[in-house]
C-alpha positions as CSV (number, residue, x, y, z in Angstrom):
1,X,-4.0,25.7,-23.7
2,X,-1.0,23.5,-22.6
3,X,-2.1,21.0,-20.0
4,X,0.2,19.3,-17.4
5,X,0.1,16.1,-19.6
6,X,1.2,18.1,-22.7
7,X,4.1,19.5,-20.7
8,X,5.2,16.1,-19.5
9,X,4.9,14.6,-23.0
10,X,6.9,17.5,-24.3
11,X,9.7,16.8,-21.9
12,X,9.7,13.2,-23.2
13,X,9.7,14.1,-26.9
14,X,12.3,17.0,-26.7
15,X,15.0,15.4,-24.6
16,X,17.4,16.9,-27.2
17,X,16.3,20.4,-26.2
18,X,16.4,19.5,-22.5
19,X,20.0,18.4,-22.9
20,X,20.9,21.6,-24.6
21,X,19.4,23.6,-21.7
22,X,21.2,21.4,-19.2
23,X,24.6,22.1,-20.7
24,X,23.9,25.8,-20.9
25,X,23.2,25.7,-17.2
26,X,26.4,23.8,-16.6
27,X,28.4,26.4,-18.5
28,X,26.8,29.3,-16.5
29,X,27.3,27.4,-13.3
30,X,31.0,26.9,-13.9
31,X,31.4,30.5,-14.8
32,X,29.7,31.7,-11.6
33,X,31.6,29.2,-9.5
34,X,35.1,29.7,-10.9
35,X,34.9,33.3,-12.1
36,X,35.1,35.0,-8.7
37,X,38.2,32.9,-7.9
38,X,39.9,33.7,-11.2
39,X,39.0,37.4,-11.3
40,X,38.7,38.3,-7.6
41,X,38.7,42.0,-8.2
42,X,35.8,42.0,-10.7
43,X,32.1,42.3,-10.2
44,X,31.5,38.7,-11.1
45,X,31.9,37.7,-7.4
46,X,29.1,39.8,-6.3
47,X,26.9,38.8,-9.2
48,X,27.6,35.1,-8.4
49,X,26.7,35.5,-4.7
50,X,23.5,37.2,-5.6
51,X,22.5,34.6,-8.2
52,X,23.6,31.5,-6.1
53,X,22.3,32.5,-2.7
54,X,19.9,35.3,-3.4
55,X,18.0,34.1,-6.4
56,X,18.6,30.4,-7.1
57,X,18.3,28.9,-3.6
58,X,15.0,30.5,-2.5
59,X,13.4,29.9,-6.0
60,X,14.5,26.2,-5.9
61,X,13.0,25.7,-2.4
62,X,9.7,27.3,-3.4
63,X,9.5,25.3,-6.6
64,X,10.1,22.0,-4.7
65,X,7.1,22.7,-2.5
66,X,4.8,23.7,-5.3
67,X,5.7,21.7,-8.4
68,X,8.2,19.0,-7.4
69,X,11.8,18.3,-8.4
70,X,11.8,19.7,-11.9
71,X,15.0,21.6,-11.0
72,X,16.8,18.2,-10.3
73,X,15.6,16.4,-13.4
74,X,15.8,19.2,-16.0
75,X,18.3,21.9,-14.9
76,X,20.6,20.7,-12.1
77,X,24.3,20.8,-13.2
78,X,25.3,18.1,-10.8
79,X,22.7,15.7,-12.2
80,X,23.9,16.5,-15.8
81,X,27.6,15.9,-15.1
82,X,27.1,12.7,-13.0
83,X,24.9,11.2,-15.8
84,X,27.4,12.2,-18.5
85,X,30.3,10.7,-16.5
86,X,28.3,7.6,-15.8
87,X,27.8,6.9,-19.5
88,X,31.6,6.8,-19.8
89,X,32.7,5.5,-16.4
90,X,33.4,2.1,-15.0
91,X,29.7,1.2,-14.6
92,X,29.8,-0.4,-11.2
93,X,26.6,-1.4,-9.4
94,X,25.9,0.8,-6.4
95,X,27.1,-1.1,-3.3
96,X,25.1,-1.6,-0.1
97,X,27.0,1.0,1.9
98,X,26.4,3.5,-0.9
99,X,22.6,2.9,-0.6
100,X,22.5,3.7,3.1
101,X,19.4,5.8,3.6
102,X,21.0,8.3,6.0
103,X,23.8,9.5,3.7
104,X,21.9,12.5,2.2
105,X,20.9,13.8,5.6
106,X,24.5,13.4,7.0
107,X,26.0,15.1,4.0
108,X,23.5,18.0,4.0
109,X,24.1,18.5,7.7
110,X,27.9,18.8,7.2
111,X,27.5,21.0,4.2
112,X,25.0,23.4,5.9
113,X,27.0,23.5,9.1
114,X,30.2,24.4,7.2
115,X,28.5,26.9,4.9
116,X,26.5,28.8,7.6
117,X,28.7,28.5,10.7
118,X,31.8,29.6,8.9
119,X,30.0,31.9,6.4
120,X,31.5,30.0,3.4
121,X,28.9,31.4,1.0
122,X,30.2,34.9,1.6
123,X,33.6,34.2,-0.1
124,X,34.5,32.9,-3.5
125,X,36.8,30.2,-2.2
126,X,34.2,29.1,0.4
127,X,31.5,28.8,-2.3
128,X,33.9,26.9,-4.5
129,X,34.8,24.5,-1.7
130,X,31.2,24.0,-0.5
131,X,29.3,24.0,-3.8
132,X,32.0,23.0,-6.2
133,X,33.1,20.2,-3.8
134,X,29.7,18.6,-4.1
135,X,29.9,18.8,-7.9
136,X,33.3,17.1,-7.8
137,X,31.9,14.3,-5.8
138,X,29.0,14.0,-8.2
139,X,31.3,13.7,-11.1
140,X,33.5,11.2,-9.3
141,X,30.4,9.1,-8.4
142,X,29.3,9.0,-12.0
143,X,32.8,7.9,-13.2
144,X,32.6,4.9,-10.9
145,X,28.9,3.9,-10.5
146,X,26.0,3.3,-12.8
147,X,25.6,3.0,-16.6
148,X,24.2,6.3,-17.7
149,X,22.3,6.7,-14.4
150,X,22.3,9.3,-11.7
151,X,23.6,7.3,-8.8
152,X,24.7,10.4,-7.0
153,X,21.3,12.0,-7.2
154,X,19.5,8.8,-6.0
155,X,21.7,7.9,-3.0
156,X,24.2,10.7,-2.0
157,X,23.2,14.2,-3.1
158,X,23.0,16.3,0.1
159,X,20.0,18.5,-0.9
160,X,18.0,15.5,-2.0
161,X,17.3,14.8,1.7
162,X,15.5,18.2,1.9
163,X,14.1,18.2,-1.6
164,X,12.5,14.7,-1.1
165,X,10.6,16.0,1.9
166,X,9.5,19.3,0.3
167,X,8.4,17.7,-3.0
168,X,5.9,15.5,-1.1
169,X,3.8,18.7,-0.8
170,X,3.7,19.6,-4.5
171,X,0.6,19.8,-6.7
172,X,2.3,18.1,-9.7
173,X,3.4,14.5,-10.0
174,X,3.8,11.7,-12.6
175,X,0.7,9.6,-12.1
176,X,0.9,5.9,-12.9
177,X,-2.2,3.9,-13.9
178,X,-1.3,0.4,-12.9
179,X,-4.3,-1.1,-14.8
180,X,-3.3,0.6,-18.0
181,X,0.3,-0.4,-17.5
182,X,-0.6,-4.1,-17.2
183,X,-3.0,-3.9,-20.1
184,X,-0.6,-2.3,-22.5
185,X,-0.7,-4.1,-25.9
186,X,2.1,-6.2,-27.2
187,X,4.9,-5.7,-28.0
188,X,5.5,-3.6,-25.0
189,X,7.9,-0.6,-25.5
190,X,11.5,-0.6,-24.1
191,X,11.8,-0.1,-20.4
192,X,11.8,3.5,-19.1
193,X,15.2,5.1,-19.1
194,X,14.8,6.4,-15.6
195,X,18.0,8.1,-14.5
196,X,17.3,7.4,-10.8
197,X,16.6,3.7,-11.3
198,X,13.1,4.0,-10.0
199,X,10.5,1.3,-10.4
200,X,8.1,3.5,-12.4
201,X,5.3,0.9,-12.5
202,X,5.0,1.2,-8.7
203,X,5.6,4.9,-8.5
204,X,3.3,6.6,-6.1
205,X,5.4,9.3,-4.5
206,X,7.3,12.4,-5.5
207,X,10.0,11.6,-2.9
208,X,12.7,10.5,-5.4
209,X,11.1,11.4,-8.8
210,X,13.2,14.0,-10.5
211,X,10.4,15.0,-12.9
212,X,12.6,14.5,-15.9
213,X,9.7,13.4,-18.1
214,X,11.4,10.4,-19.6
215,X,8.6,8.1,-18.5
216,X,5.7,10.3,-19.7
217,X,3.3,8.4,-21.9
218,X,5.0,5.0,-21.3
219,X,2.5,2.2,-22.0
220,X,-0.2,4.9,-22.1
221,X,-0.1,4.7,-18.3
222,X,2.2,7.5,-17.1
223,X,1.2,11.2,-17.2
224,X,2.1,14.5,-15.5
225,X,-1.0,15.4,-13.5
226,X,-2.3,17.7,-10.8
227,X,-3.2,16.6,-7.3
228,X,-4.5,18.3,-4.1
229,X,-1.9,20.1,-1.9
230,X,-0.5,17.7,0.6
231,X,-2.4,14.7,-0.6
232,X,0.6,12.5,-0.7
233,X,1.4,13.1,2.9
234,X,-2.2,12.6,4.0
235,X,-2.3,9.2,2.3
236,X,1.0,7.8,3.7
237,X,0.8,4.2,4.8
238,X,2.5,3.0,8.0
239,X,5.2,1.2,5.9
240,X,5.9,4.5,4.1
241,X,6.5,6.5,7.3
242,X,10.3,6.4,7.9
243,X,12.5,7.2,10.9
244,X,15.1,9.1,8.8
245,X,12.3,11.3,7.4
246,X,11.0,12.2,10.9
247,X,14.6,12.8,12.1
248,X,15.3,14.9,9.0
249,X,12.2,17.0,9.5
250,X,12.8,17.7,13.2
251,X,16.6,18.0,13.4
252,X,17.6,19.0,9.9
253,X,14.7,20.8,8.1
254,X,13.5,22.5,11.4
255,X,16.6,22.5,13.6
256,X,19.7,22.8,11.5
257,X,18.2,24.7,8.6
258,X,16.5,27.3,10.8
259,X,19.6,27.7,13.0
260,X,21.8,28.1,9.9
261,X,19.7,30.7,8.2
262,X,18.4,32.7,11.2
263,X,20.8,32.1,14.1
264,X,24.2,31.7,12.6
265,X,26.2,33.5,15.3
266,X,28.8,30.8,15.8
267,X,29.3,27.1,15.3
268,X,28.4,26.3,18.9
269,X,25.3,28.5,18.8
270,X,24.2,26.7,15.6
271,X,24.7,23.3,17.1
272,X,22.9,24.2,20.3
273,X,19.9,25.7,18.6
274,X,19.7,22.9,16.1
275,X,19.6,20.2,18.8
276,X,17.3,22.3,21.0
277,X,14.7,23.1,18.3
278,X,14.8,19.5,16.9
279,X,14.5,17.9,20.3
280,X,11.6,20.2,21.3
281,X,9.7,19.5,18.1
282,X,10.3,15.7,18.5
283,X,9.2,15.8,22.2
284,X,6.0,17.7,21.4
285,X,5.0,15.3,18.6
286,X,5.8,12.3,20.8
287,X,3.7,13.8,23.6
288,X,0.9,14.7,21.2
289,X,0.4,11.1,20.1
290,X,0.6,9.6,23.6
291,X,4.0,8.0,23.0
292,X,3.0,6.2,19.8
293,X,6.2,6.3,17.8
294,X,4.6,5.6,14.4
295,X,1.9,8.3,14.9
296,X,4.5,10.8,16.0
297,X,6.6,10.2,12.9
298,X,3.5,10.5,10.7
299,X,2.5,13.8,12.4
300,X,6.0,15.2,11.7
301,X,5.3,15.3,8.0
302,X,2.6,17.9,8.6
303,X,5.4,20.4,9.6
304,X,7.1,20.3,6.2
305,X,5.2,23.3,4.7
306,X,6.0,25.6,7.6
307,X,9.6,24.5,7.8
308,X,9.9,24.9,4.1
309,X,8.5,28.4,4.2
310,X,10.9,29.2,7.0
311,X,13.8,27.9,4.9
312,X,12.6,30.0,1.9
313,X,12.2,33.1,4.1
314,X,15.7,32.7,5.4
315,X,17.1,32.4,1.9
316,X,15.0,35.4,0.8
317,X,16.4,37.4,3.7
318,X,19.9,36.8,2.4
319,X,18.7,38.2,-0.9
320,X,17.5,41.3,0.8
321,X,20.8,41.6,2.7
322,X,22.7,41.5,-0.6
323,X,20.4,44.2,-2.0
324,X,20.9,46.3,1.0
325,X,24.7,45.9,0.6
326,X,24.3,47.3,-2.9
327,X,22.5,50.4,-1.5
328,X,19.0,49.3,-2.4
329,X,16.4,50.5,0.2
330,X,14.5,47.4,1.4
331,X,12.5,49.1,4.1
332,X,10.0,46.9,5.9
333,X,10.2,44.2,3.3
334,X,12.1,41.8,5.6
335,X,9.4,42.0,8.3
336,X,6.6,41.6,5.7
337,X,8.3,38.6,4.1
338,X,8.7,36.8,7.4
339,X,5.1,37.5,8.4
340,X,3.9,36.2,5.1
341,X,6.0,33.1,5.3
342,X,4.8,32.3,8.8
343,X,1.2,32.9,7.9
344,X,1.2,30.8,4.8
345,X,3.2,28.1,6.4
346,X,1.0,27.9,9.5
347,X,-2.2,27.7,7.4
348,X,-0.8,25.0,5.2
349,X,0.8,22.9,8.0
350,X,-2.2,23.5,10.2
351,X,-4.6,22.2,7.6
352,X,-2.3,19.2,6.8
353,X,-1.8,18.5,10.5
354,X,-5.5,18.5,11.3
355,X,-6.1,15.9,8.5
356,X,-3.3,13.7,10.0
357,X,-4.7,14.1,13.5
358,X,-8.1,12.8,12.3
359,X,-6.3,9.5,11.8
360,X,-5.6,9.2,15.5
361,X,-8.0,7.5,17.9
362,X,-10.9,9.8,18.8
363,X,-9.8,9.9,22.5
364,X,-6.3,11.0,21.5
365,X,-7.3,13.8,19.1
366,X,-7.5,16.7,21.6
367,X,-4.0,15.9,22.9
368,X,-2.8,15.5,19.4
369,X,-4.2,18.9,18.3
370,X,-2.7,20.6,21.4
371,X,0.7,19.1,21.0
372,X,0.8,19.7,17.2
373,X,-0.4,23.3,17.7
374,X,2.4,23.9,20.3
375,X,4.9,22.5,17.8
376,X,3.6,24.9,15.1
377,X,3.9,27.9,17.5
378,X,7.5,26.9,18.4
379,X,8.6,26.7,14.8
380,X,6.7,29.9,13.8
381,X,8.3,31.8,16.7
382,X,11.8,30.5,15.8
383,X,11.3,32.0,12.3
384,X,9.5,35.2,13.2
385,X,11.7,36.2,16.2
386,X,15.1,35.2,14.9
387,X,17.8,37.9,14.6
388,X,17.7,40.1,11.5
389,X,20.4,39.5,8.9
390,X,21.3,43.2,8.7
């Protein structure tokens, strides 16, 4: 039986096979992206829309929550092209402005607003501009910055803002044994070729790790391993709780993403609902913790599973809408999928939130539970009661 460690070590040993798969994905990606523009009268446009938005997006979201960012490290075409370009580019060091922590959230917000408010994903040219434009920026970043590294993926990729949050929930991670690392016999092996420039020795989070496997087995201290659901979020220290994460959870993962997927009537409606949902969630969390800013930010992480299931449900509904457009009878599947997403998300976020609330002072736990519960109900209602896509 193949264990998690075996799989991680296999990724390390067979990077040649990983690269072959990566370039096959790049080829398929270019075909699906450019094909509908080149042959607008053919069926490839419909196939591309189904694969891009009906299959790829919901599956990637689900995989992030369950097993981490394997998509990013092993399959993502943008990561492949930016690393390829970086090996042949100018090799500049990432500047301070490039490392601004808010860039991914800002770019994701612009991309989501454009794609959903103007229904860009429903046209070949819109998809080419929205998705292909990001690939062009990834390629350009690789040509200028880094030496064989994925500077785009580390600092700029729009979806990394969401993937970083979702992957904190996953049950797989690359575990680092600091004691074994320090005790490794001499001579020590070459440094890890981490494409994201992470300090692997101090790695404790799935937040940025792309799960590429290039560090697996290093110094006998790094291995792919299982962990309890949500354990990373439960163990967050105060210095690991970040304002941009809390903002991203409330206003982007909850507000903008839910508005874009479920309430995309118009640009103004999307903006109003995004700000309304995000502000309501932030207020409830702030009130639940008695105005303690750091506690409110910590509690916001507990909402990630439900928000992630809402995001996946919305993407899945688009899949059903595409099937319905092809004449497939979907029946009550839409309602059932929403109910299941809300149920699983509430159970997961409820359990995680309760464990976070236990970290509050005893006197503040009743108010914390009430405020957090109200926040869960608000988010669940926004998913369950939103307009049908067809």
